[in-house]
PDB file of N, H, CA, C and O in Angstrom:
ATOM      1  N   UNK A   1     -21.226 -10.831   0.449  1.00  0.00           N
ATOM      2  CA  UNK A   1     -19.939 -10.243   0.359  1.00  0.00           C
ATOM      3  C   UNK A   1     -19.336  -9.092  -0.161  1.00  0.00           C
ATOM      4  O   UNK A   1     -19.270  -8.701  -1.326  1.00  0.00           O
ATOM      5  N   UNK A   2     -18.852  -8.547   1.005  1.00  0.00           N
ATOM      6  H   UNK A   2     -18.905  -8.864   1.952  1.00  0.00           H
ATOM      7  CA  UNK A   2     -18.767  -6.616   0.015  1.00  0.00           C
ATOM      8  C   UNK A   2     -17.278  -6.565  -0.880  1.00  0.00           C
ATOM      9  O   UNK A   2     -16.205  -7.059  -0.532  1.00  0.00           O
ATOM     10  N   UNK A   3     -17.540  -5.908  -1.965  1.00  0.00           N
ATOM     11  H   UNK A   3     -18.411  -5.506  -2.247  1.00  0.00           H
ATOM     12  CA  UNK A   3     -16.905  -5.943  -2.922  1.00  0.00           C
ATOM     13  C   UNK A   3     -15.101  -5.298  -1.919  1.00  0.00           C
ATOM     14  O   UNK A   3     -15.251  -4.727  -0.839  1.00  0.00           O
ATOM     15  N   UNK A   4     -13.614  -5.516  -2.485  1.00  0.00           N
ATOM     16  H   UNK A   4     -13.492  -5.980  -3.362  1.00  0.00           H
ATOM     17  CA  UNK A   4     -12.343  -4.556  -1.845  1.00  0.00           C
ATOM     18  C   UNK A   4     -12.840  -3.181  -2.291  1.00  0.00           C
ATOM     19  O   UNK A   4     -12.847  -2.484  -1.277  1.00  0.00           O
ATOM     20  N   UNK A   5     -13.069  -2.794  -2.864  1.00  0.00           N
ATOM     21  H   UNK A   5     -13.064  -3.360  -3.688  1.00  0.00           H
ATOM     22  CA  UNK A   5     -13.221  -1.720  -3.669  1.00  0.00           C
ATOM     23  C   UNK A   5     -14.656  -1.199  -4.108  1.00  0.00           C
ATOM     24  O   UNK A   5     -15.343  -1.918  -4.834  1.00  0.00           O
ATOM     25  N   UNK A   6     -15.212   0.274  -3.599  1.00  0.00           N
ATOM     26  H   UNK A   6     -14.654   0.857  -3.009  1.00  0.00           H
ATOM     27  CA  UNK A   6     -16.344   0.385  -4.376  1.00  0.00           C
ATOM     28  C   UNK A   6     -16.611   0.778  -5.514  1.00  0.00           C
ATOM     29  O   UNK A   6     -15.658   1.141  -6.203  1.00  0.00           O
ATOM     30  N   UNK A   7     -17.829   0.830  -6.022  1.00  0.00           N
ATOM     31  H   UNK A   7     -18.603   0.535  -5.462  1.00  0.00           H
ATOM     32  CA  UNK A   7     -17.991   0.915  -7.147  1.00  0.00           C
ATOM     33  C   UNK A   7     -17.725   2.586  -7.782  1.00  0.00           C
ATOM     34  O   UNK A   7     -17.650   3.083  -8.906  1.00  0.00           O
ATOM     35  N   UNK A   8     -17.640   3.071  -6.423  1.00  0.00           N
ATOM     36  H   UNK A   8     -17.701   2.668  -5.510  1.00  0.00           H
ATOM     37  CA  UNK A   8     -17.419   4.291  -7.334  1.00  0.00           C
ATOM     38  C   UNK A   8     -16.361   5.099  -7.170  1.00  0.00           C
ATOM     39  O   UNK A   8     -16.350   6.318  -7.344  1.00  0.00           O
ATOM     40  N   UNK A   9     -15.267   4.252  -6.755  1.00  0.00           N
ATOM     41  H   UNK A   9     -15.277   3.263  -6.613  1.00  0.00           H
ATOM     42  CA  UNK A   9     -13.689   4.324  -6.744  1.00  0.00           C
ATOM     43  C   UNK A   9     -13.146   3.873  -7.970  1.00  0.00           C
ATOM     44  O   UNK A   9     -13.118   2.789  -8.552  1.00  0.00           O
ATOM     45  N   UNK A  10     -12.505   5.598  -8.313  1.00  0.00           N
ATOM     46  H   UNK A  10     -12.529   6.479  -7.840  1.00  0.00           H
ATOM     47  CA  UNK A  10     -12.004   5.777  -9.877  1.00  0.00           C
ATOM     48  C   UNK A  10     -10.631   6.317  -9.661  1.00  0.00           C
ATOM     49  O   UNK A  10      -9.996   6.673 -10.653  1.00  0.00           O
ATOM     50  N   UNK A  11      -9.947   6.446  -8.118  1.00  0.00           N
ATOM     51  H   UNK A  11     -10.464   6.156  -7.312  1.00  0.00           H
ATOM     52  CA  UNK A  11      -8.622   7.006  -8.435  1.00  0.00           C
ATOM     53  C   UNK A  11      -8.357   8.742  -8.530  1.00  0.00           C
ATOM     54  O   UNK A  11      -9.275   9.513  -8.808  1.00  0.00           O
ATOM     55  N   UNK A  12      -7.421   9.041  -8.345  1.00  0.00           N
ATOM     56  H   UNK A  12      -6.675   8.415  -8.120  1.00  0.00           H
ATOM     57  CA  UNK A  12      -7.272  10.293  -8.664  1.00  0.00           C
ATOM     58  C   UNK A  12      -5.752  10.196  -9.562  1.00  0.00           C
ATOM     59  O   UNK A  12      -4.799   9.419  -9.499  1.00  0.00           O
ATOM     60  N   UNK A  13      -6.080  11.466 -10.458  1.00  0.00           N
ATOM     61  H   UNK A  13      -6.853  12.098 -10.510  1.00  0.00           H
ATOM     62  CA  UNK A  13      -4.958  11.807 -11.403  1.00  0.00           C
ATOM     63  C   UNK A  13      -3.771  12.234 -10.782  1.00  0.00           C
ATOM     64  O   UNK A  13      -3.622  12.533  -9.598  1.00  0.00           O
ATOM     65  N   UNK A  14      -2.791  12.236 -11.850  1.00  0.00           N
ATOM     66  H   UNK A  14      -2.912  11.993 -12.813  1.00  0.00           H
ATOM     67  CA  UNK A  14      -1.081  13.029 -11.047  1.00  0.00           C
ATOM     68  C   UNK A  14      -0.997  14.481 -11.603  1.00  0.00           C
ATOM     69  O   UNK A  14       0.056  15.118 -11.641  1.00  0.00           O
ATOM     70  N   UNK A  15      -2.179  14.938 -12.022  1.00  0.00           N
ATOM     71  H   UNK A  15      -3.035  14.421 -11.991  1.00  0.00           H
ATOM     72  CA  UNK A  15      -1.697  16.178 -12.181  1.00  0.00           C
ATOM     73  C   UNK A  15      -0.880  17.587 -11.597  1.00  0.00           C
ATOM     74  O   UNK A  15      -0.876  18.693 -12.138  1.00  0.00           O
ATOM     75  N   UNK A  16      -0.156  17.160 -10.249  1.00  0.00           N
ATOM     76  H   UNK A  16      -0.160  16.262  -9.810  1.00  0.00           H
ATOM     77  CA  UNK A  16       1.063  18.207 -10.613  1.00  0.00           C
ATOM     78  C   UNK A  16       1.976  17.402  -9.724  1.00  0.00           C
ATOM     79  O   UNK A  16       2.680  18.158  -9.054  1.00  0.00           O
ATOM     80  N   UNK A  17       2.225  16.004  -9.467  1.00  0.00           N
ATOM     81  H   UNK A  17       1.652  15.390 -10.011  1.00  0.00           H
ATOM     82  CA  UNK A  17       3.377  15.500  -9.387  1.00  0.00           C
ATOM     83  C   UNK A  17       4.434  15.035 -10.146  1.00  0.00           C
ATOM     84  O   UNK A  17       3.964  14.805 -11.261  1.00  0.00           O
ATOM     85  N   UNK A  18       5.636  14.770 -10.131  1.00  0.00           N
ATOM     86  H   UNK A  18       6.018  14.956  -9.226  1.00  0.00           H
ATOM     87  CA  UNK A  18       6.568  14.648 -11.331  1.00  0.00           C
ATOM     88  C   UNK A  18       6.080  13.141 -11.484  1.00  0.00           C
ATOM     89  O   UNK A  18       6.133  12.517 -10.425  1.00  0.00           O
ATOM     90  N   UNK A  19       5.602  12.410 -12.615  1.00  0.00           N
ATOM     91  H   UNK A  19       5.558  12.917 -13.476  1.00  0.00           H
ATOM     92  CA  UNK A  19       4.666  11.019 -12.555  1.00  0.00           C
ATOM     93  C   UNK A  19       6.077   9.935 -12.398  1.00  0.00           C
ATOM     94  O   UNK A  19       5.927   8.713 -12.405  1.00  0.00           O
ATOM     95  N   UNK A  20       7.245  10.503 -12.279  1.00  0.00           N
ATOM     96  H   UNK A  20       7.366  11.495 -12.274  1.00  0.00           H
ATOM     97  CA  UNK A  20       8.304   9.449 -12.345  1.00  0.00           C
ATOM     98  C   UNK A  20       8.451   9.167 -10.889  1.00  0.00           C
ATOM     99  O   UNK A  20       9.026   8.190 -10.409  1.00  0.00           O
ATOM    100  N   UNK A  21       7.938  10.017 -10.321  1.00  0.00           N
ATOM    101  H   UNK A  21       7.471  10.810 -10.711  1.00  0.00           H
ATOM    102  CA  UNK A  21       8.271   9.819  -8.609  1.00  0.00           C
ATOM    103  C   UNK A  21       7.130   9.263  -7.966  1.00  0.00           C
ATOM    104  O   UNK A  21       7.267   9.176  -6.746  1.00  0.00           O
ATOM    105  N   UNK A  22       5.893   8.804  -8.486  1.00  0.00           N
ATOM    106  H   UNK A  22       5.782   8.875  -9.477  1.00  0.00           H
ATOM    107  CA  UNK A  22       4.832   8.501  -7.533  1.00  0.00           C
ATOM    108  C   UNK A  22       4.226   7.284  -8.259  1.00  0.00           C
ATOM    109  O   UNK A  22       4.019   7.416  -9.465  1.00  0.00           O
ATOM    110  N   UNK A  23       3.801   5.677  -7.446  1.00  0.00           N
ATOM    111  H   UNK A  23       3.969   5.569  -6.467  1.00  0.00           H
ATOM    112  CA  UNK A  23       3.966   4.753  -7.984  1.00  0.00           C
ATOM    113  C   UNK A  23       2.868   4.768  -8.817  1.00  0.00           C
ATOM    114  O   UNK A  23       2.405   5.871  -9.107  1.00  0.00           O
ATOM    115  N   UNK A  24       2.187   3.445  -9.408  1.00  0.00           N
ATOM    116  H   UNK A  24       2.563   2.549  -9.173  1.00  0.00           H
ATOM    117  CA  UNK A  24       1.326   3.753 -10.440  1.00  0.00           C
ATOM    118  C   UNK A  24      -0.138   3.544  -9.622  1.00  0.00           C
ATOM    119  O   UNK A  24      -0.249   2.501  -8.978  1.00  0.00           O
ATOM    120  N   UNK A  25      -1.070   4.335  -9.625  1.00  0.00           N
ATOM    121  H   UNK A  25      -0.980   5.182 -10.149  1.00  0.00           H
ATOM    122  CA  UNK A  25      -1.960   3.979  -8.574  1.00  0.00           C
ATOM    123  C   UNK A  25      -2.310   4.699  -7.886  1.00  0.00           C
ATOM    124  O   UNK A  25      -3.436   4.657  -7.392  1.00  0.00           O
ATOM    125  N   UNK A  26      -1.190   5.848  -7.571  1.00  0.00           N
ATOM    126  H   UNK A  26      -0.275   5.882  -7.973  1.00  0.00           H
ATOM    127  CA  UNK A  26      -0.950   6.435  -6.237  1.00  0.00           C
ATOM    128  C   UNK A  26      -0.839   8.064  -6.775  1.00  0.00           C
ATOM    129  O   UNK A  26      -0.659   8.232  -7.982  1.00  0.00           O
ATOM    130  N   UNK A  27      -0.947   9.273  -5.870  1.00  0.00           N
ATOM    131  H   UNK A  27      -1.093   9.137  -4.890  1.00  0.00           H
ATOM    132  CA  UNK A  27      -1.522  10.121  -5.964  1.00  0.00           C
ATOM    133  C   UNK A  27      -0.630  10.994  -4.614  1.00  0.00           C
ATOM    134  O   UNK A  27      -0.361  10.580  -3.486  1.00  0.00           O
ATOM    135  N   UNK A  28      -0.376  12.110  -5.155  1.00  0.00           N
ATOM    136  H   UNK A  28      -0.595  12.445  -6.071  1.00  0.00           H
ATOM    137  CA  UNK A  28      -0.299  13.096  -4.033  1.00  0.00           C
ATOM    138  C   UNK A  28      -1.591  13.855  -3.060  1.00  0.00           C
ATOM    139  O   UNK A  28      -2.465  14.654  -3.393  1.00  0.00           O
ATOM    140  N   UNK A  29      -1.372  13.415  -2.150  1.00  0.00           N
ATOM    141  H   UNK A  29      -0.661  12.766  -1.879  1.00  0.00           H
ATOM    142  CA  UNK A  29      -2.832  14.209  -1.487  1.00  0.00           C
ATOM    143  C   UNK A  29      -2.151  15.854  -0.249  1.00  0.00           C
ATOM    144  O   UNK A  29      -1.273  15.733   0.606  1.00  0.00           O
ATOM    145  N   UNK A  30      -2.659  16.743  -0.472  1.00  0.00           N
ATOM    146  H   UNK A  30      -3.372  16.841  -1.167  1.00  0.00           H
ATOM    147  CA  UNK A  30      -2.120  17.912   0.785  1.00  0.00           C
ATOM    148  C   UNK A  30      -2.795  17.807   1.943  1.00  0.00           C
ATOM    149  O   UNK A  30      -2.739  18.748   2.735  1.00  0.00           O
ATOM    150  N   UNK A  31      -3.658  16.486   2.290  1.00  0.00           N
ATOM    151  H   UNK A  31      -3.704  15.722   1.647  1.00  0.00           H
ATOM    152  CA  UNK A  31      -4.202  16.113   3.373  1.00  0.00           C
ATOM    153  C   UNK A  31      -3.747  14.788   4.184  1.00  0.00           C
ATOM    154  O   UNK A  31      -2.907  14.175   3.524  1.00  0.00           O
ATOM    155  N   UNK A  32      -3.940  14.389   4.973  1.00  0.00           N
ATOM    156  H   UNK A  32      -4.622  14.887   5.509  1.00  0.00           H
ATOM    157  CA  UNK A  32      -3.708  12.810   5.669  1.00  0.00           C
ATOM    158  C   UNK A  32      -4.242  11.456   4.258  1.00  0.00           C
ATOM    159  O   UNK A  32      -5.309  11.159   3.721  1.00  0.00           O
ATOM    160  N   UNK A  33      -3.269  11.129   4.181  1.00  0.00           N
ATOM    161  H   UNK A  33      -2.402  11.370   4.616  1.00  0.00           H
ATOM    162  CA  UNK A  33      -3.742  10.466   3.200  1.00  0.00           C
ATOM    163  C   UNK A  33      -4.578   8.631   3.743  1.00  0.00           C
ATOM    164  O   UNK A  33      -4.338   7.836   4.651  1.00  0.00           O
ATOM    165  N   UNK A  34      -5.371   8.662   2.834  1.00  0.00           N
ATOM    166  H   UNK A  34      -5.567   9.308   2.096  1.00  0.00           H
ATOM    167  CA  UNK A  34      -6.240   7.245   2.873  1.00  0.00           C
ATOM    168  C   UNK A  34      -5.637   5.795   3.124  1.00  0.00           C
ATOM    169  O   UNK A  34      -4.555   5.671   2.550  1.00  0.00           O
ATOM    170  N   UNK A  35      -5.892   5.081   3.566  1.00  0.00           N
ATOM    171  H   UNK A  35      -6.771   5.182   4.032  1.00  0.00           H
ATOM    172  CA  UNK A  35      -4.626   4.114   3.376  1.00  0.00           C
ATOM    173  C   UNK A  35      -5.866   2.643   3.113  1.00  0.00           C
ATOM    174  O   UNK A  35      -5.769   1.584   3.734  1.00  0.00           O
ATOM    175  N   UNK A  36      -6.640   2.854   2.371  1.00  0.00           N
ATOM    176  H   UNK A  36      -6.719   3.714   1.867  1.00  0.00           H
ATOM    177  CA  UNK A  36      -7.547   2.080   2.321  1.00  0.00           C
ATOM    178  C   UNK A  36      -8.674   2.274   0.692  1.00  0.00           C
ATOM    179  O   UNK A  36      -9.256   3.329   0.439  1.00  0.00           O
ATOM    180  N   UNK A  37      -8.717   1.591   0.202  1.00  0.00           N
ATOM    181  H   UNK A  37      -8.244   0.734   0.407  1.00  0.00           H
ATOM    182  CA  UNK A  37     -10.065   2.058  -0.835  1.00  0.00           C
ATOM    183  C   UNK A  37     -11.492   1.282  -0.976  1.00  0.00           C
ATOM    184  O   UNK A  37     -12.334   1.437  -1.861  1.00  0.00           O
ATOM    185  N   UNK A  38     -11.530   0.320   0.250  1.00  0.00           N
ATOM    186  H   UNK A  38     -10.846   0.194   0.969  1.00  0.00           H
ATOM    187  CA  UNK A  38     -12.740  -0.366   0.324  1.00  0.00           C
ATOM    188  C   UNK A  38     -13.291   0.242   1.912  1.00  0.00           C
ATOM    189  O   UNK A  38     -12.954   1.222   2.576  1.00  0.00           O
ATOM    190  N   UNK A  39     -14.119  -0.668   2.093  1.00  0.00           N
ATOM    191  H   UNK A  39     -14.393  -1.464   1.553  1.00  0.00           H
ATOM    192  CA  UNK A  39     -14.756  -0.095   3.348  1.00  0.00           C
ATOM    193  C   UNK A  39     -13.672  -0.190   4.655  1.00  0.00           C
ATOM    194  O   UNK A  39     -12.664  -0.890   4.561  1.00  0.00           O
ATOM    195  N   UNK A  40     -13.934   0.467   5.696  1.00  0.00           N
ATOM    196  H   UNK A  40     -14.753   1.036   5.773  1.00  0.00           H
ATOM    197  CA  UNK A  40     -12.901   0.189   6.543  1.00  0.00           C
ATOM    198  C   UNK A  40     -14.169  -0.678   7.893  1.00  0.00           C
ATOM    199  O   UNK A  40     -15.129  -0.148   8.452  1.00  0.00           O
ATOM    200  N   UNK A  41     -13.660  -2.078   8.031  1.00  0.00           N
ATOM    201  H   UNK A  41     -12.881  -2.508   7.577  1.00  0.00           H
ATOM    202  CA  UNK A  41     -14.024  -2.572   9.017  1.00  0.00           C
ATOM    203  C   UNK A  41     -13.830  -1.887  10.588  1.00  0.00           C
ATOM    204  O   UNK A  41     -12.739  -1.442  10.944  1.00  0.00           O
ATOM    205  N   UNK A  42     -14.933  -1.868  11.392  1.00  0.00           N
ATOM    206  H   UNK A  42     -15.820  -2.229  11.103  1.00  0.00           H
ATOM    207  CA  UNK A  42     -14.943  -1.420  12.090  1.00  0.00           C
ATOM    208  C   UNK A  42     -15.227  -2.476  13.717  1.00  0.00           C
ATOM    209  O   UNK A  42     -16.304  -3.053  13.866  1.00  0.00           O
ATOM    210  N   UNK A  43     -14.214  -2.564  14.686  1.00  0.00           N
ATOM    211  H   UNK A  43     -13.339  -2.095  14.565  1.00  0.00           H
ATOM    212  CA  UNK A  43     -14.387  -3.468  15.689  1.00  0.00           C
ATOM    213  C   UNK A  43     -14.128  -2.783  17.047  1.00  0.00           C
ATOM    214  O   UNK A  43     -13.106  -2.108  17.166  1.00  0.00           O
ATOM    215  N   UNK A  44     -14.971  -2.911  18.058  1.00  0.00           N
ATOM    216  H   UNK A  44     -15.801  -3.460  17.961  1.00  0.00           H
ATOM    217  CA  UNK A  44     -15.041  -2.126  19.229  1.00  0.00           C
ATOM    218  C   UNK A  44     -13.268  -2.416  19.961  1.00  0.00           C
ATOM    219  O   UNK A  44     -12.753  -3.525  20.104  1.00  0.00           O
ATOM    220  N   UNK A  45     -12.561  -0.918  20.364  1.00  0.00           N
ATOM    221  H   UNK A  45     -12.979  -0.017  20.248  1.00  0.00           H
ATOM    222  CA  UNK A  45     -11.869  -0.946  20.506  1.00  0.00           C
ATOM    223  C   UNK A  45     -11.270  -1.536  21.803  1.00  0.00           C
ATOM    224  O   UNK A  45     -10.139  -1.135  22.075  1.00  0.00           O
ATOM    225  N   UNK A  46     -11.829  -2.405  22.633  1.00  0.00           N
ATOM    226  H   UNK A  46     -12.748  -2.731  22.412  1.00  0.00           H
ATOM    227  CA  UNK A  46     -12.207  -3.164  23.994  1.00  0.00           C
ATOM    228  C   UNK A  46     -11.187  -4.389  22.910  1.00  0.00           C
ATOM    229  O   UNK A  46     -10.308  -4.944  23.569  1.00  0.00           O
ATOM    230  N   UNK A  47     -11.221  -4.645  22.005  1.00  0.00           N
ATOM    231  H   UNK A  47     -11.935  -4.194  21.470  1.00  0.00           H
ATOM    232  CA  UNK A  47     -10.537  -5.966  21.072  1.00  0.00           C
ATOM    233  C   UNK A  47      -9.369  -5.455  20.563  1.00  0.00           C
ATOM    234  O   UNK A  47      -8.584  -6.352  20.253  1.00  0.00           O
ATOM    235  N   UNK A  48      -9.092  -4.690  20.426  1.00  0.00           N
ATOM    236  H   UNK A  48      -9.730  -3.962  20.679  1.00  0.00           H
ATOM    237  CA  UNK A  48      -7.817  -4.114  19.317  1.00  0.00           C
ATOM    238  C   UNK A  48      -6.661  -4.833  20.638  1.00  0.00           C
ATOM    239  O   UNK A  48      -6.769  -4.664  21.852  1.00  0.00           O
ATOM    240  N   UNK A  49      -5.567  -5.666  19.880  1.00  0.00           N
ATOM    241  H   UNK A  49      -5.479  -5.803  18.893  1.00  0.00           H
ATOM    242  CA  UNK A  49      -4.253  -6.022  20.319  1.00  0.00           C
ATOM    243  C   UNK A  49      -3.180  -5.441  19.716  1.00  0.00           C
ATOM    244  O   UNK A  49      -3.374  -4.863  18.646  1.00  0.00           O
ATOM    245  N   UNK A  50      -1.702  -5.488  20.352  1.00  0.00           N
ATOM    246  H   UNK A  50      -1.544  -5.956  21.221  1.00  0.00           H
ATOM    247  CA  UNK A  50      -0.455  -5.116  19.092  1.00  0.00           C
ATOM    248  C   UNK A  50       0.113  -6.851  19.600  1.00  0.00           C
ATOM    249  O   UNK A  50       0.032  -7.193  20.780  1.00  0.00           O
ATOM    250  N   UNK A  51       0.545  -7.591  18.750  1.00  0.00           N
ATOM    251  H   UNK A  51       0.610  -7.313  17.791  1.00  0.00           H
ATOM    252  CA  UNK A  51       1.379  -8.810  18.945  1.00  0.00           C
ATOM    253  C   UNK A  51       2.581  -8.411  18.658  1.00  0.00           C
ATOM    254  O   UNK A  51       2.789  -7.414  17.966  1.00  0.00           O
ATOM    255  N   UNK A  52       3.805  -9.385  19.319  1.00  0.00           N
ATOM    256  H   UNK A  52       3.636 -10.195  19.881  1.00  0.00           H
ATOM    257  CA  UNK A  52       4.870  -9.890  18.203  1.00  0.00           C
ATOM    258  C   UNK A  52       5.007 -11.076  18.677  1.00  0.00           C
ATOM    259  O   UNK A  52       4.995 -11.465  19.845  1.00  0.00           O
ATOM    260  N   UNK A  53       5.177 -11.795  17.420  1.00  0.00           N
ATOM    261  H   UNK A  53       5.186 -11.480  16.471  1.00  0.00           H
ATOM    262  CA  UNK A  53       4.896 -13.369  18.072  1.00  0.00           C
ATOM    263  C   UNK A  53       5.909 -13.841  16.943  1.00  0.00           C
ATOM    264  O   UNK A  53       6.364 -12.872  16.335  1.00  0.00           O
ATOM    265  N   UNK A  54       6.598 -15.613  16.298  1.00  0.00           N
ATOM    266  H   UNK A  54       6.228 -16.401  16.792  1.00  0.00           H
ATOM    267  CA  UNK A  54       6.903 -15.496  15.531  1.00  0.00           C
ATOM    268  C   UNK A  54       8.701 -15.914  15.953  1.00  0.00           C
ATOM    269  O   UNK A  54       9.017 -16.703  16.843  1.00  0.00           O
ATOM    270  N   UNK A  55       9.641 -15.186  15.093  1.00  0.00           N
ATOM    271  H   UNK A  55       9.384 -14.545  14.369  1.00  0.00           H
ATOM    272  CA  UNK A  55      10.495 -15.673  15.595  1.00  0.00           C
ATOM    273  C   UNK A  55      11.631 -14.916  16.777  1.00  0.00           C
ATOM    274  O   UNK A  55      12.858 -14.819  16.760  1.00  0.00           O
ATOM    275  N   UNK A  56      10.698 -14.503  17.667  1.00  0.00           N
ATOM    276  H   UNK A  56       9.701 -14.582  17.681  1.00  0.00           H
ATOM    277  CA  UNK A  56      11.572 -13.880  19.165  1.00  0.00           C
ATOM    278  C   UNK A  56      11.488 -15.216  19.930  1.00  0.00           C
ATOM    279  O   UNK A  56      11.194 -16.385  19.680  1.00  0.00           O
ATOM    280  N   UNK A  57      11.907 -14.441  21.033  1.00  0.00           N
ATOM    281  H   UNK A  57      12.146 -13.491  21.236  1.00  0.00           H
ATOM    282  CA  UNK A  57      12.316 -15.579  22.373  1.00  0.00           C
ATOM    283  C   UNK A  57      11.072 -16.184  22.961  1.00  0.00           C
ATOM    284  O   UNK A  57      10.724 -17.365  22.953  1.00  0.00           O
ATOM    285  N   UNK A  58      10.318 -14.858  23.608  1.00  0.00           N
ATOM    286  H   UNK A  58      10.600 -13.899  23.615  1.00  0.00           H
ATOM    287  CA  UNK A  58       9.154 -14.926  23.731  1.00  0.00           C
ATOM    288  C   UNK A  58       8.032 -13.840  23.297  1.00  0.00           C
ATOM    289  O   UNK A  58       8.140 -12.624  23.143  1.00  0.00           O
ATOM    290  N   UNK A  59       7.030 -14.615  23.168  1.00  0.00           N
ATOM    291  H   UNK A  59       6.942 -15.603  23.293  1.00  0.00           H
ATOM    292  CA  UNK A  59       6.207 -13.515  21.863  1.00  0.00           C
ATOM    293  C   UNK A  59       5.863 -12.460  23.087  1.00  0.00           C
ATOM    294  O   UNK A  59       6.216 -12.570  24.261  1.00  0.00           O
ATOM    295  N   UNK A  60       4.949 -11.236  22.393  1.00  0.00           N
ATOM    296  H   UNK A  60       4.662 -11.146  21.439  1.00  0.00           H
ATOM    297  CA  UNK A  60       4.740 -10.143  23.687  1.00  0.00           C
ATOM    298  C   UNK A  60       2.858  -9.915  22.555  1.00  0.00           C
ATOM    299  O   UNK A  60       2.492 -10.190  21.412  1.00  0.00           O
ATOM    300  N   UNK A  61       2.240  -9.289  23.776  1.00  0.00           N
ATOM    301  H   UNK A  61       2.538  -9.065  24.705  1.00  0.00           H
ATOM    302  CA  UNK A  61       1.291  -8.999  23.257  1.00  0.00           C
ATOM    303  C   UNK A  61       0.349  -7.950  24.358  1.00  0.00           C
ATOM    304  O   UNK A  61      -0.198  -8.324  25.396  1.00  0.00           O
ATOM    305  N   UNK A  62       0.353  -6.534  23.775  1.00  0.00           N
ATOM    306  H   UNK A  62       0.796  -6.230  22.931  1.00  0.00           H
ATOM    307  CA  UNK A  62      -0.199  -5.209  23.981  1.00  0.00           C
ATOM    308  C   UNK A  62      -1.701  -4.752  23.728  1.00  0.00           C
ATOM    309  O   UNK A  62      -2.038  -4.582  22.556  1.00  0.00           O
ATOM    310  N   UNK A  63      -2.684  -4.527  24.808  1.00  0.00           N
ATOM    311  H   UNK A  63      -2.409  -4.665  25.759  1.00  0.00           H
ATOM    312  CA  UNK A  63      -3.822  -3.961  24.388  1.00  0.00           C
ATOM    313  C   UNK A  63      -4.166  -2.454  24.469  1.00  0.00           C
ATOM    314  O   UNK A  63      -3.647  -1.702  25.294  1.00  0.00           O
ATOM    315  N   UNK A  64      -5.157  -2.039  23.474  1.00  0.00           N
ATOM    316  H   UNK A  64      -5.579  -2.649  22.804  1.00  0.00           H
ATOM    317  CA  UNK A  64      -4.580  -0.198  23.674  1.00  0.00           C
ATOM    318  C   UNK A  64      -4.274   0.668  24.143  1.00  0.00           C
ATOM    319  O   UNK A  64      -3.602   1.648  23.821  1.00  0.00           O
ATOM    320  N   UNK A  65      -5.006   0.196  25.367  1.00  0.00           N
ATOM    321  H   UNK A  65      -5.552  -0.601  25.628  1.00  0.00           H
ATOM    322  CA  UNK A  65      -4.417   1.203  26.397  1.00  0.00           C
ATOM    323  C   UNK A  65      -2.921   1.251  27.317  1.00  0.00           C
ATOM    324  O   UNK A  65      -2.382   2.116  28.006  1.00  0.00           O
ATOM    325  N   UNK A  66      -2.522  -0.381  26.868  1.00  0.00           N
ATOM    326  H   UNK A  66      -2.959  -1.084  26.308  1.00  0.00           H
ATOM    327  CA  UNK A  66      -0.669  -0.260  26.689  1.00  0.00           C
ATOM    328  C   UNK A  66      -0.029   0.847  25.988  1.00  0.00           C
ATOM    329  O   UNK A  66       0.854   1.576  26.439  1.00  0.00           O
ATOM    330  N   UNK A  67      -0.640   0.898  24.689  1.00  0.00           N
ATOM    331  H   UNK A  67      -1.357   0.306  24.323  1.00  0.00           H
ATOM    332  CA  UNK A  67       0.186   1.474  23.738  1.00  0.00           C
ATOM    333  C   UNK A  67      -0.173   2.554  23.460  1.00  0.00           C
ATOM    334  O   UNK A  67       0.684   3.101  22.767  1.00  0.00           O
ATOM    335  N   UNK A  68      -1.329   3.401  23.707  1.00  0.00           N
ATOM    336  H   UNK A  68      -2.025   2.957  24.271  1.00  0.00           H
ATOM    337  CA  UNK A  68      -1.547   4.354  23.628  1.00  0.00           C
ATOM    338  C   UNK A  68      -0.898   5.594  24.734  1.00  0.00           C
ATOM    339  O   UNK A  68      -0.897   5.668  25.963  1.00  0.00           O
ATOM    340  N   UNK A  69      -0.403   6.429  23.729  1.00  0.00           N
ATOM    341  H   UNK A  69      -0.404   6.368  22.731  1.00  0.00           H
ATOM    342  CA  UNK A  69       0.449   7.952  24.520  1.00  0.00           C
ATOM    343  C   UNK A  69      -0.398   8.728  25.170  1.00  0.00           C
ATOM    344  O   UNK A  69      -1.401   9.285  24.725  1.00  0.00           O
ATOM    345  N   UNK A  70       0.026   8.746  26.202  1.00  0.00           N
ATOM    346  H   UNK A  70       0.842   8.293  26.563  1.00  0.00           H
ATOM    347  CA  UNK A  70      -0.365  10.210  27.062  1.00  0.00           C
ATOM    348  C   UNK A  70      -0.573  11.639  26.548  1.00  0.00           C
ATOM    349  O   UNK A  70       0.354  12.255  26.023  1.00  0.00           O
ATOM    350  N   UNK A  71      -2.040  12.266  26.734  1.00  0.00           N
ATOM    351  H   UNK A  71      -2.793  11.766  27.160  1.00  0.00           H
ATOM    352  CA  UNK A  71      -2.038  13.328  25.979  1.00  0.00           C
ATOM    353  C   UNK A  71      -1.090  14.440  26.812  1.00  0.00           C
ATOM    354  O   UNK A  71      -0.897  15.561  26.343  1.00  0.00           O
TER     355      UNK A  71
END
């Protein structure tokens, strides 16, 4: 089993941000943030889906093509 956090992960410091405004373990980044610290699972796009279920009148499901925006 792959560990949830890679051995090289040590986090980053809070060098330029106001420490009172940044949650513990997080940091400010000028580029797009990475939302996971471990390996990203890869699945074929054909298997992707978006579902709404639970306390709804009628469960709904969409595949990737149905939720993609046209360029």
